[in-house]
N, C-alpha and C positions, 0 to 999 in steps of 0.2 A: 902089372898095369902099364899101359902105354900112354905117354903124353907127347904131344907135338906142340912145340913152341913155334908160333908162326905169326905172320901178318897177312891180311886179306889180299894184298896186291903182289905177293911173292909167288912167282910161277913155280919155283922149286918146292915151296910149301904145298901148293896145290897138287903137284905131282906126288909128293910124299904121302899126302892124305889119300889121294886116289889109289895109290899102290896099296896102302894098308886096307882100304875098303875092298879092293879087288881080291885080297887074301882073306877077307872076312874077319879082319882084326878090328875090334872096337878100341877107340882111343879117346882121350880127352884133348880137345883142341884149346890151347891157351893163346889168345890173341894178345901179344905183348905190346901192341899199340894202345890198347885200351885197359889192360890189366896190369896195374903197377906192381902188384905182388908177383905176378907171373914174370914180369920183366926182371925183377930182382932175382927170382929163381933162375931165369935164363942166364943172367950174368954170373951167378954163383956156380952154375953147372959148367958153363962153357968158357968163362973168362973173356967173352966177347959178346957183341951185340948182334951178330949175324944170325939169320934164320934160314932154313929150318934147323931146329935142334930136336932130336927125338930121344926120349928117355924110355927105355924098355927095361922095366924092373931094375932101375938103377944103373943100367949100362947106357952110356951117352954116345949118340951119333951126331956128328956135325955135318950138316948138309944132307942131301938125298943120296944115300948109299944103299942100293938094293941088296948087295951082298951082305953087308953088316946087319941090315934089318932082318934078313932071312936067318942069318947066323944067330943073332940075339933072340929071335922069336923061337928058335928051336932048342934053346937051352932049358 
């Protein structure tokens, strides 16, 4: 399962989601501005409040990192 912790106004979040879409990857988008539980999960996973954070089957990526996304999707 792929989760993207994001906020609507974040350009890197939009790029991350667009990249996943371009690869045909479905994901759950968690808007941490509106979702308090999602915000708690974000802080627990990343120990910081910045977005995007991508969770690919338990492997965490901070920020938009194409190489890591591809690597973790291929595992």
